[in-house]
C-alpha positions in Angstrom: -54.2 38.1 -62.4 -52.6 36.2 -65.2 -50.3 34.4 -62.7 -53.3 33.6 -60.4 -55.2 32.1 -63.4 -52.1 30.1 -64.3 -51.7 28.8 -60.8 -55.4 28.0 -60.5 -55.1 25.8 -63.6 -51.9 24.1 -62.4 -52.5 23.7 -58.7 -55.3 23.1 -56.4 -56.1 25.7 -53.6 -54.5 23.5 -51.0 -51.3 23.1 -53.1 -51.2 26.8 -53.7 -51.4 27.5 -50.0 -48.6 25.0 -49.3 -46.4 26.5 -52.1 -46.9 29.9 -50.5 -45.7 28.8 -47.2 -42.5 27.3 -48.8 -41.9 30.6 -50.7 -42.2 32.5 -47.4 -39.7 30.2 -45.7 -37.3 30.6 -48.7 -37.5 34.4 -48.4 -36.8 34.2 -44.7 -33.8 31.9 -45.2 -32.4 34.3 -47.9 -32.8 37.3 -45.6 -31.2 35.4 -42.7 -28.2 34.4 -44.9 -27.8 38.0 -46.0 -27.6 39.4 -42.5 -25.2 36.6 -41.4 -22.8 37.3 -44.2 -22.9 41.0 -44.3 -23.6 42.1 -40.7 -21.5 39.9 -38.4 -21.8 42.5 -35.6 -25.4 41.5 -35.3 -24.1 38.8 -33.2 -24.2 35.5 -31.6 -26.1 33.6 -34.2 -23.0 33.6 -36.4 -21.1 31.4 -34.0 -23.7 29.7 -31.8 -24.6 26.7 -33.8 -28.1 25.7 -32.5 -30.4 23.0 -33.5 -34.0 24.0 -32.7 -36.9 21.7 -32.5 -40.5 22.5 -31.7 -43.2 20.1 -30.7 -46.6 20.1 -29.5 -45.5 21.5 -26.1 -44.0 24.5 -28.0 -40.9 24.5 -25.7 -37.5 25.4 -27.0 -34.8 22.7 -26.8 -31.2 23.8 -27.4 -28.2 21.5 -28.1 -24.8 23.2 -28.1 -22.1 22.5 -30.6 -18.7 21.9 -29.1 -16.7 23.7 -31.7 -18.8 26.9 -31.9 -19.2 27.0 -28.1 -15.5 26.8 -27.6 -15.0 29.6 -30.1 -17.4 31.7 -28.1 -15.4 31.1 -25.0 -12.1 32.0 -26.7 -13.5 35.2 -28.1 -15.2 36.3 -24.9 -12.8 35.6 -22.2 -14.2 38.3 -19.9 -17.8 37.6 -20.7 -20.4 36.3 -18.2 -21.8 32.8 -18.7 -25.4 32.3 -17.7 -26.9 28.9 -17.1 -30.7 29.2 -17.5 -32.3 26.2 -15.9 -35.9 26.0 -17.1 -36.7 23.3 -14.5 -36.4 23.4 -10.8 -34.5 20.1 -11.0 -31.9 21.4 -13.5 -28.7 21.7 -11.4 -25.2 21.7 -12.8 -21.7 22.6 -11.7 -19.4 24.4 -14.1 -15.8 24.6 -12.9 -13.6 27.7 -13.2 -15.7 30.0 -15.4 -17.4 33.3 -14.8 -20.6 31.6 -14.0 -24.0 32.7 -12.7 -26.8 30.2 -12.3 -30.3 31.7 -12.5 -33.1 29.3 -11.8 -36.1 31.0 -13.5 -39.8 30.1 -13.6 -40.0 26.7 -15.2 -43.2 27.6 -17.0 -41.4 30.1 -19.3 -39.1 27.7 -21.2 -37.3 30.7 -22.8 -33.7 31.9 -22.8 -32.1 35.2 -23.1 -28.8 35.8 -24.9 -26.9 38.8 -23.6 -23.6 39.8 -25.3 -22.1 36.3 -26.0 -23.7 34.4 -23.2 -23.9 30.6 -23.3 -27.3 29.1 -22.6 -28.1 25.7 -21.3 -31.9 25.1 -21.2 -32.7 22.0 -19.2 -36.5 22.1 -19.9 -38.2 19.3 -18.1 -35.9 16.4 -19.0 -34.0 14.8 -16.2 -31.9 12.7 -18.6 -30.2 15.9 -19.9 -29.2 16.7 -16.4 -27.6 13.3 -16.0 -25.8 13.5 -19.3 -24.5 17.0 -18.4 -23.2 15.9 -15.0 -21.6 12.8 -16.5 -19.8 14.8 -19.2 -18.7 17.3 -16.5 -17.3 14.5 -14.4 -15.5 13.1 -17.4 -13.9 16.4 -18.2 -12.7 16.7 -14.6 -10.9 13.3 -15.0 -9.3 14.2 -18.3 -5.5 14.6 -17.9 -4.6 16.7 -20.9 -3.1 20.1 -20.2 -3.0 20.9 -23.9 -6.8 20.8 -24.3 -8.4 22.8 -21.5 -12.0 22.0 -20.5 -14.7 23.9 -22.4 -15.8 27.2 -21.0 -12.8 27.5 -18.8 -10.4 30.3 -18.3 -7.8 30.2 -15.5 -8.3 33.9 -14.7 -12.1 33.6 -14.4 -13.8 33.5 -11.0 -16.9 31.5 -10.0 -20.1 32.8 -8.5 -23.1 30.6 -8.0 -26.5 32.0 -7.2 -29.5 29.7 -7.1 -32.6 30.8 -5.5 -34.2 27.4 -5.1 -31.2 25.2 -4.0 -27.9 25.5 -2.3 -25.0 24.5 -4.5 -21.3 24.2 -3.4 -19.0 26.9 -4.5 -17.4 26.0 -7.8 -13.8 25.0 -7.6 -11.0 26.1 -9.9 -10.9 23.7 -12.8 -7.2 24.1 -13.4 -6.6 22.8 -9.9 -9.0 19.9 -10.6 -7.0 19.0 -13.7 -3.7 19.0 -11.8 -5.1 16.8 -9.0 -6.5 14.4 -11.6 -3.1 13.5 -12.8 -2.5 9.8 -12.4 -0.2 9.2 -9.4 1.5 6.0 -8.0 -0.8 4.0 -5.7 -1.1 5.2 -2.2 -0.8 1.7 -0.9 1.5 -1.1 -2.2 0.3 -4.7 -2.0 3.1 -7.3 -2.3 3.5 -11.0 -1.8 4.6 -10.8 1.8 3.5 -7.4 3.0 1.1 -4.5 2.4 2.2 -1.0 3.2 1.0 2.6 2.6 3.4 5.5 2.2 1.6 8.7 3.0 2.4 12.5 3.0 0.1 15.3 4.1 -2.2 16.0 7.0 -2.3 12.6 8.7 -4.2 11.9 11.9 -4.0 8.6 13.8 -6.9 7.4 16.0 -5.6 4.4 17.9 -9.0 3.7 19.5 -10.6 3.0 16.1 -7.5 1.7 14.4 -7.8 4.4 11.7 -5.4 6.6 9.9 -7.1 9.6 8.5 -5.7 11.5 5.5 -7.2 15.0 5.1 -7.9 15.5 1.4 -9.9 17.8 -0.8 -13.3 16.8 -2.1 -12.0 16.8 -5.6 -9.2 14.4 -4.7 -11.6 12.1 -3.0 -14.0 12.1 -6.0 -11.1 11.5 -8.5 -9.5 8.7 -6.4 -10.1 5.2 -7.5 -10.1 4.1 -3.8 -10.7 6.2 -0.7 -9.9 3.6 2.0 -7.5 0.7 2.4 -7.3 -2.0 5.0 -3.9 -3.0 6.2 -2.6 -5.5 8.7 0.9 -4.0 9.3 2.8 -7.3 9.7 5.2 -8.7 7.1 3.9 -12.2 6.8 1.0 -11.9 4.4 -0.3 -15.2 3.1 0.0 -16.9 6.5 -3.5 -16.8 7.7 -2.8 -18.0 11.3 -0.2 -15.2 11.7 -2.3 -12.5 10.1 -5.3 -13.4 12.3 -3.3 -12.3 15.3 -2.6 -8.9 13.8 -4.9 -5.9 14.3 -6.4 -4.5 11.1 -6.0 -0.8 10.4 -7.9 1.4 8.0 -6.3 4.1 5.9 -9.0 6.6 4.9 -9.2 9.7 2.7 -11.5 12.2 4.5 -12.6 15.8 3.5 -11.4 18.5 5.8 -15.0 19.5 6.7 -16.0 15.9 7.5 -17.7 15.3 10.9 -15.7 12.1 11.4 -12.3 13.8 11.2 -10.7 13.9 14.6 -8.8 16.9 15.9 -5.1 16.6 16.7 -4.1 16.5 20.3 -0.4 15.8 19.7 1.5 17.1 16.6 4.8 15.5 15.6 7.5 17.0 13.5 9.1 13.7 12.4 7.7 10.9 10.2 6.1 7.8 11.7 6.1 4.1 10.9 3.2 2.0 12.2 3.8 -1.7 12.5 2.5 -4.7 14.4 4.3 -6.8 17.0 1.6 -9.4 16.8 1.5 -12.4 14.5 4.2 -14.9 15.4 6.3 -12.3 17.4 6.5 -14.7 20.3 8.9 -16.8 18.2 12.5 -15.6 18.1 12.9 -16.5 14.4 9.7 -14.7 13.3 10.5 -11.6 15.4 13.5 -11.2 13.1 12.1 -12.5 9.8 8.7 -10.8 10.0 9.4 -7.6 12.0 13.1 -6.7 12.7 14.5 -7.1 9.2 11.5 -5.4 7.5 11.6 -2.7 10.1 15.3 -2.1 9.3 14.4 -1.9 5.6 11.6 0.6 6.2 13.2 2.8 8.8 16.9 2.9 7.9 16.5 5.6 5.2 15.3 8.0 7.8 18.7 7.8 9.7 16.9 7.8 13.1 14.5 10.7 12.4 11.4 8.6 12.6 9.0 7.5 15.3 7.6 4.0 15.8 3.9 3.4 16.4 3.4 -0.2 17.6 0.1 -2.0 17.4 -0.2 -5.4 19.2 2.8 -4.2 21.2 3.3 -6.4 24.2 5.6 -4.9 26.8 7.9 -8.0 26.8 8.5 -7.8 23.1 9.2 -4.1 23.2 11.6 -4.5 26.1 13.4 -7.4 24.3 14.1 -5.4 21.2 14.4 -1.9 22.7 18.1 -1.8 21.8 17.5 -2.3 18.1 14.5 0.1 18.0 16.6 2.7 19.8 19.3 2.3 17.1 16.7 2.8 14.4 14.8 5.7 16.0 15.8 8.6 18.2 12.3 8.9 19.6 10.4 6.9 22.2 8.1 4.3 20.5 4.4 4.7 21.1 2.1 1.8 21.8 -0.8 3.1 19.7 -3.7 0.7 20.4 -6.8 2.1 22.2 -5.4 5.5 22.8 -7.8 8.4 23.3 -5.4 11.0 22.0 -5.0 11.8 18.3 -1.4 11.8 17.0 -0.8 13.8 13.9 2.1 13.6 11.4 3.1 15.1 8.0 4.5 11.8 6.7 4.2 8.1 7.7 4.3 4.5 6.5 1.6 2.1 7.6 3.1 -1.4 7.5 6.6 -2.7 6.9 8.4 -3.2 3.6 9.3 -6.8 2.7 10.1 -7.3 -0.9 11.2 -10.9 -0.9 9.4 -14.2 -0.1 12.7 -15.7 1.3 12.9 -16.1 5.0 15.2 -13.9 7.1 16.7 -12.4 4.0 17.0 -9.2 2.0 17.1 -9.2 -1.8 19.8 -6.5 -2.7 18.5 -6.4 -6.3 15.4 -4.5 -5.3 16.6 -2.9 -2.1 19.4 -0.4 -1.2 20.4 -2.7 1.6 21.6 -6.3 2.0 21.9 -8.8 4.8 25.5 -7.7 5.1 24.2 -4.2 5.9 21.7 -5.6 8.4 24.3 -7.7 10.2 26.6 -4.6 10.3 23.8 -2.8 11.9 23.4 -5.5 14.5 27.1 -5.4 15.4 26.9 -1.7 15.8 23.7 -1.8 17.9 25.0 -4.4 20.3 28.7 -3.4 20.2 29.8 -6.7 18.7 33.5 -6.7 18.0 34.1 -9.5 15.6 33.4 -9.2 11.9 35.1 -12.4 10.6 35.5 -15.9 12.0 38.9 -17.2 12.9 41.1 -18.7 10.2 42.9 -21.7 11.6 46.5 -21.8 10.7 47.2 -18.2 11.3 50.1 -17.2 13.5 47.8 -16.6 16.5 47.1 -20.4 16.9 43.8 -19.6 18.7 41.4 -22.5 19.1 38.1 -22.1 17.4 35.1 -21.5 19.6 31.9 -23.6 19.4 28.6 -22.6 20.9 25.9 -25.3 21.5 22.3 -24.1 21.4 20.7 -26.2 24.1 16.9 -26.0 24.1 15.0 -26.6 27.3 11.6 -28.1 26.5 11.6 -29.8 23.1 14.2 -30.8 20.6 16.7 -30.6 23.4 20.0 -32.5 23.4 19.8 -35.2 26.1 23.6 -35.9 26.1 25.1 -32.4 26.0 28.0 -33.6 28.2 29.1 -36.2 25.6 28.9 -33.6 22.8 31.1 -31.1 24.7 33.7 -33.8 25.5 33.9 -34.9 21.9 34.2 -31.3 20.6 37.0 -30.5 23.1 38.9 -33.5 21.9 38.7 -32.1 18.4 40.3 -28.8 19.6 37.2 -26.6 20.1 36.6 -24.3 23.0 33.0 -25.0 23.9 30.2 -22.7 25.2 26.7 -24.1 26.0 24.0 -21.5 25.6 20.7 -22.0 27.3 17.7 -19.6 26.9 19.5 -17.2 24.6 16.7 -15.2 23.0 18.0 -11.7 22.4 19.9 -10.9 25.6 22.8 -8.6 24.9 25.3 -10.7 26.9 24.4 -13.8 24.9 24.6 -11.8 21.6 28.1 -11.0 22.4 28.9 -14.6 23.3 27.5 -15.8 20.0 29.6 -13.2 18.2 32.7 -14.5 19.9 32.2 -18.0 18.4 33.2 -19.5 15.1 30.8 -22.4 15.0 27.3 -22.7 16.2 25.3 -25.9 16.4 21.8 -26.8 17.5 18.6 -28.7 16.7 16.3 -27.1 14.2 14.4 -24.3 16.0 14.2 -20.6 16.8 17.4 -20.6 18.8 19.4 -21.0 15.5 18.2 -17.5 14.6 21.1 -16.2 16.7 23.3 -17.0 13.8 22.6 -13.3 12.8 25.2 -12.4 15.5 27.9 -14.8 14.2 30.9 -13.2 12.4 31.2 -13.7 8.7 32.6 -17.0 7.4 31.5 -18.7 10.6 29.9 -22.2 10.4 26.3 -23.1 11.3 25.6 -26.8 12.0 21.9 -27.6 12.0 20.8 -30.9 13.5 17.6 -32.0 11.6 15.2 -34.2 13.6 13.1 -36.9 12.1 9.7 -36.0 10.8 10.1 -34.7 7.2 11.3 -31.3 8.3 14.1 -31.0 5.8 12.3 -28.3 3.7 11.7 -26.3 6.9 15.4 -26.5 7.8 16.5 -25.5 4.4 14.0 -22.5 4.1 14.5 -21.1 7.6 18.2 -21.6 8.1 20.3 -23.1 5.3 19.3 -20.4 2.7 19.5 -17.5 5.1 22.9 -18.6 6.3 24.3 -18.4 2.8 22.9 -14.9 2.3 24.8 -13.9 5.5 28.1 -15.3 4.3 27.9 -18.1 6.9 29.1 -21.6 5.9 26.4 -24.2 6.4 26.4 -27.9 7.4 23.6 -30.1 8.5 23.3 -33.5 10.3 20.2 -35.6 9.9 19.6 -37.8 12.9 18.5 -41.4 12.6 15.4 -42.8 14.2 17.6 -44.4 17.0 18.7 -40.9 18.0 15.2 -39.6 18.5 13.3 -39.8 21.7 10.2 -40.7 19.7 11.5 -44.3 19.5 10.6 -44.6 23.2 7.1 -43.3 22.7 6.0 -45.3 19.6 6.5 -48.9 18.5 9.3 -49.4 15.9 6.8 -50.1 13.1 4.5 -47.1 13.9 3.7 -44.7 11.1 5.2 -41.8 13.1 8.6 -43.5 12.8 8.2 -45.4 9.6 6.3 -42.8 7.4 6.3 -39.2 8.5 4.7 -38.2 5.2 1.5 -39.8 6.4 1.5 -37.6 9.4 2.0 -34.5 7.2 -1.2 -35.4 5.4 -3.0 -34.9 8.7 -2.0 -31.3 8.7 0.5 -28.9 10.4 -1.0 -29.3 13.8 -0.2 -33.1 13.8 3.3 -32.5 12.6 4.0 -29.8 15.2 2.5 -31.7 18.1 4.6 -34.8 17.4 7.8 -34.0 15.7 8.4 -30.5 17.0 6.9 -30.6 20.5 7.5 -34.1 21.7 10.9 -35.0 20.2 14.3 -34.7 21.9 17.6 -35.7 20.4 20.4 -38.0 21.8 23.2 -37.5 19.3 25.4 -40.5 18.3 28.6 -38.6 19.0 30.7 -41.0 16.9 28.4 -40.6 13.9 28.2 -36.8 14.4 32.0 -36.4 14.8 32.8 -36.1 11.1 30.4 -33.1 10.8 32.5 -31.1 13.4 35.6 -32.2 11.6 34.2 -30.7 8.4 33.5 -27.5 10.3 37.2 -27.3 11.3 38.2 -27.9 7.7 36.0 -24.9 6.6 37.7 -22.7 9.2 41.1 -23.6 7.6 39.9 -22.1 4.2 
């Protein structure tokens, strides 16, 4: 009574009531602290760090603390985790934990704690669901084996029961972590070629130009890209060439996908898919863009590989069948528009070309060199000579000269005079006409020590010359010096072939009979170049023939003889 009188004098009735409430809360706090410190067996509240908030809707919102929740998971390895979704929209996937999802009546907004169960109450907020899914996705992408995901134990199993919605079966999180390890790119994009090196369940649908790779849903979700578009021809950057190449799609597809075709033919060897399109009608480009890159890509398989050819014209396949047979023990397949599905365990889509140089191999980034490639050619075509003649040896054999005589353009109009002059110098002379890849001609080229011809695809046959032979390139008018250097001078040096060139004068060109002497075509070829490649090609490459001034050209062949003495 004394205290009540004292309080009445010091505080108003409202303040007394408020002080009473605070005193009651203090007593409850002291009691709670007592039980926490002296009766840890009373449970989950000692480690489950919860922040509770109540509002006008009187619903319970729970936010879990990472440290305390992880402690629960460690202490209760064999316990069952219950996700209580207070909303019909609250769906979540928890990987590799003993997990039961119970979707209760959303009007309750209450959670039960059994043993050491972990509760996630989604209430009515959709934003919490989004945050949870984002954090789960982030955990799946984490590549740190020393810090396993929360609520995960490798020995746990997953069980999902949801009465209102169908959820996919939870996948083992440890597997997800392994698959999320960063790997080298599936496809490599280089300056001159794009190619994909693939291993796994591979299915090729030639009708749709698609390479399917059967993958798990986790791998697909974790991948930065799930499809790649490849034009399997090694002349990337040349739009005109690439426009003539069929585009293929390499695609990751889940095993249960309805678009995944079923195998009709299974193969036990790897495959290489490449295009015989582009500029394959040109002898030089067949070697530079296809045959040399195909050698680099397939040689490591030592014949245990099958070729799948897109844009594969019968004439091209027939022309190079000897070389393809030397690289592969299996019949090549023309893959376009096929109704059957070919399946492999390993394949490469596209050809490897690691250098921007023409008709060349850079040994600094490849296990092979042009010397290896030319050795391969000699073996494939049974070419006997490896080294050109050295004049002055005891044999006293005369060097052999082959003249590449073109038929339509850039042809020699006075072949007879050239042959007579060369014979007077001591050469045995062979005139080769229409020599694009025939075995007999390859052997004739290999038997020669010097090869000469006007700039053009026919000079590609220098690949069959023996080492230390001499190539003489006749350069027509028209500002084509850089072409001559890029296509033949530099490649010849990489093949250990000595190189000479001879630049004709205007008087030796047939164009002098087609245009006045002061015409821009004869006087200033650079002006024609400004009109574009089509103008250059139509005039200087398609309409020009050559009448060699044999007296002016003679010193060039004399120099070739001097090189053969060295």
